N, C-alpha and C positions, 0 to 999 in steps of 0.2 A: 550712440557710438558706432563707428564704422567697423566693419568685419576685417580681420587680418587675412582674409582670403586664402591664398595657397600657402601661406606661412605655417598653417596648422594642419597637420595630416589627420585624417579621420582615424579614430581609435575606438575600439570596442570597449575599452575599459570605462568605468564610470568616472566622470570628471566633474568636479565642482570648481568654478572659478574662485580664486582666493588670493589673498596677500599673505605671504609668509614673513613674519618677523622673527628671526632666530639667530642664535649664535652657537656655533659648534664648540666653542671654547669651554662650555660647562662640562665638567667631568661627571660621570655617572655617580661617583661617590658624594658629590655636592648637590645632586638633584633635590633630595628631600629638604635640605636646608633652604635652597632657592625657592622650592614650591611653597614652603611655609611662609616665606617673606612675600612673594609676588601673588599668592592666591588671595591675600588680604587687601590688595591694591586694586582700585578701579582705574581703568585707562580710558580716556575719552579725548579725542583730538579731531581736528579738521585741517584741511589744507586745500589750497587751490593749485590746480595744474592745467597746463595747456597741452600736455603730451602724456601718452601712456605707451610703454614699451613692452614688448614681448621678449623675454630672455630665455635662452637655452643653455644648459650646462654642457660644455664640451672640453674635454681634456682638463678638467679641474678649474675652468674659468667660465664665468657667465658672459655670454655674448648676446648683444641686441640683434635679434633676427627680424624684428618688425617694429614699426613705430607709427603711431597715428596722433595727429594734432587736431585740436578742435578749438 
């Protein structure tokens, strides 16, 4: 995969590339019930892609700041 070059500023914080799948609609009071349900499920999936995008949160909106195609 190609680098995003100058799109990513050097940072001293530890960083581990990852994909986040989340929903902020889950209320704290509902977490235990959701955990009980989802902790018993296995998830396995694959997908094909020709593009990967780098997003940055700015004023409450995710914006694409870099994109690579292969």
